[in-house]
N, C-alpha and C positions, 0 to 999 in steps of 0.2 A: 554874647557869650555868657554862660552860666557856670557857677562853681558852687561847692558846698562847704560849709563849716561842719566838721564832725565834732559834736559836743559830748563830753563825758557826762554821764548821769550819775549824780552823787546822792547819797542819803545824808540828811542832816538838816540844819536850820540856817536861815538867813536873819538879817538884823531887824526886819520889820515885825511889828507886833503880831500880825496874823501868823507869820511863819514861826515865830517863837511859841505861840500857843499850840500850833500844830506839832511843833517839835516836842513840846512837853507831853502832849497826848500820845505821840508816837513812842516816846521813851517809856511811858507807863505801859503801853501795849507790849513793848519788847520785854520789859521786866515780867509782866504777867505770863507771856508765852514761855520765857525761860523757866519760870517756876513750874508751869504745867509740864514742860518737857522733863525737868528734873524729877518731878513726882512720878511721871510715867516710866522713866528709866529706873528709878528706885523700885517701882512696882515690878518691872520686868526682872530685875535682879532677884527680888524676893521670891517671885514665882519660879525663877530659874533654879533656886535651891532645891526644889522638889521635881524638877523636870526630868523626863525619862531619857531624852536624847537631845543633842545639840548638833547643828550643822552650820557651816559658814559658806556663803556663796557670793559671787560677784555678778552684778547685773549691768548690762550695757544695752542701750536702746537709742533709736532715733525718736524724736518727738515733733509734734506740730503744736504750736501755740495759737489759740484762738482768743482774740480780745474783742469785746463788743465795741461798736462805735461809741465815741465819747465826746463831750464838749471840749473845745480847745480855744485858744486865743492866739491870733497871729498879730505880731507887731511889725509895722512897715516903716522903714526909714526911706523917705522918698527922694531926698536930695543929697545923698552921699553922706560921708562921715567927716567929723572934725579932724580926728587923728587918723591918717591913712593906715590901713592894715589892722586897726583895732576894731574887731567885728563884735561889738556889743551894743545893745539898744541904747545905753546911756551916751554913746558916742555919736548919735545922730546929729547931723547939721541942722535939721529942722525938727519941730516937735513930732514925736512918734505917733503914728496912727494905730489905734487899737481896733481890731476887727474880730468879732466873735464868729466862730466857725465850728465845724464838726470834724473830728479825726476819723476818717473812714479807714478801717483796718483790713489787712490781709494776712492770713496765717503763713508762717515760714517754718522751715525745718531747723531743729536744733538737736541736742543730744542730752542724755542722762547717763551717768555712770556712778554706781554706789556699791558699798560693801554691806552685806546683810547677815545678821546672826539670827537664826531661827531655832526655837526650842519646842520640842514636843511636850504638850501638857496632858494629852490623852492619845489614844490610838490614831485618830485622824484629825486632831486639832493641834495648832501651833500658834505661838506668839513670836513676833519678830521685831528686831530693832535694826534700822538701816540709816546710813549717812553717806553722802556723796556730793557730786557736782551736777548742777542742772543748768544748761544753757537754753534760755527761752528767747526765740527770735520772732519778730513780726514786723510788718511794714504798715505805715499809715500815710494818708494823703489829706492835706488841707485844701480847702478852696477859699478864695477871697472874692466877695461879691460887693459891688457898690452900685448905687442907683445910676442907671444910664450907661453903665459899662458892662462888657461881657464878663462872665465868671472866669476867674483864673484859677486853675488847679496847679499847685506847686509841682506835682509830678510831671506835668506837661513841660515845665521848665527844665526838669532833669529827672530821669527815671529812677535815680537812686535816692531821691528825697524820701525821708520817713523810715529808712531801714534802721531798725532798732535791735540791739543785741544786749541781752541781760544775763549776767552770770550770778548764780545763787549757790549757797550751801544748802542742800536739801536734807532734812532730817525727818524720818518716820519713826517716832519713838516707841509706839506700841500698836502694832497691827495684828489682826487676828486672821488666821488661815484655816480652812477646812479642806481636807483631801477627800475626793470622791472617785468612784470607779477604780478601786485598787491603786490609788495614787496617780492615776492617769490624768486627772483634772483637779486643779486646786483653785479655790476662790479665796481672795484676800481683800481685806478692807481695814480702814483706820484713818487716823489723823496724819496730816503732812504739813510741814513747815518749811518755808524757803527764807533763808537769811541772805539779804542782798550783799554781794561782794563788789561788783563793778558793772558798769554798763556804758554804752555809747549809742548815739543816735545822730543820723544825718538830718539835722533840724533847722538848718539855716541855708537860704538860697541867696546868692549874691549875683546881681546883674551888673554888667560892665557897659559903659558907654563906648561907642565907637571912637577910636583914637582920632585926634585932630589930624588934619592933613600934614604929612611929614613926620608925625609923631610915631613912637614905637610902643608907648604904654597906654593902657586904657584906665580910666578912672572909674571908681565904683559909682554907679548911678542910683541903684535901689537895692535894699536888703530886706528880705522877709525872715522874720524870726518866729519859729513855732515854739510855744511856751508850755509844753506839757509838764514841766516842773520836776521837783525832786522825787526820787524813788522812795517808796516805803521801805523801811529797814527790814520788815518781816512780812511775809504772806502766810496766811493760815487757811487750811482747807481740808478736804476729805480725799482719800485715795482709794481707788477700786482697781482690782487686778484679777485677771484670769490666766492661769498657767496650763500649758499642755506639755506633758512629759514626752520627750522624744527618746532618750535613752536614760539609764539610771541617774546620771549626774547632770543631764542637760535638759533644760526646759525652754520652750517658746512661750512668750507672754505678751498679752495685750493689757494695757492699763490706762487709766485716766485720772486726772486730778482736777478738782474744781476748787477755786480759791474764793473765800468769802469777802476779801477786801481788795482794794484797787492796787494796781502796780504803782500808782503815783499817790503822793500825799495831798495834793491839791483838791479842794472841794469841787472844782469844775470837772476833774477827771475821775470822780468817784465811781463812774460806771465801768471803768477799765478793769474789770475783774476777770482774770484769765482762766481759761480751761485748756488743759494740755492732754494730748493723746500720745501714748508711746507704743512702740512695737520693738521687741528685742529678745535677747537671749539671757538665760540665767544658768550659771555653771556652779555646781556644788563641789568645792575642792577639799572640804574637810568635814568628816562626821565623827562624833565621839559621844 
């Protein structure tokens, strides 16, 4: 029998020196990003003082999140736990086995919803400011290989292993748009930032021993812990979008975001830089 531990993914630091150094670096990055966003917002407001027109719109879309395969570490507790029910690596009855592996990823659907303010700076050019919620979902699989034994994939123990759900505050502080073909087609591009809110991942597999004769309860025999670590507090990248006007106030859009840093703060997971693709609708509800 197999079950899963659903672990919350947190941003922040732990008590070991490496994590403290990473935490300090991450805090500096967050401060820099906040200053950049503030500068861009101020610039947006200054330019807006001379803008010709303003419009407000709501955007909603489905997204797919693609994450490259990245290095990972699996911890194995082979002989059960000291304290029953406490599913953490430090509670292993025998020394933990460390196994280097690869997290093989699969894209999953999520969603994005935001509010956008767009201002005309010339006849066919606009600047925009947008903020909203982005859900990024993906799945990963780890394998465990030891000399003389067959490879074990954790997804073979349970299909739900590696399902990861991440929720962000998405901010696009200053994007540029150009309208083409009498406003039937719009191209947009600029910076995008994701601030981590919360997340969870099915990252622990628990194997139970068969109950003894006459018994009703099974004891934990082995536990696999996937250790992809803390989430980065902020992701920063570039945003590109194509809009197709359907009626005056309604647009269909395709967009993509590429992020320059990893979802996770650990050095081993630095390759986990996500790319997202969206398809959705944009409705303009106010023009002035």
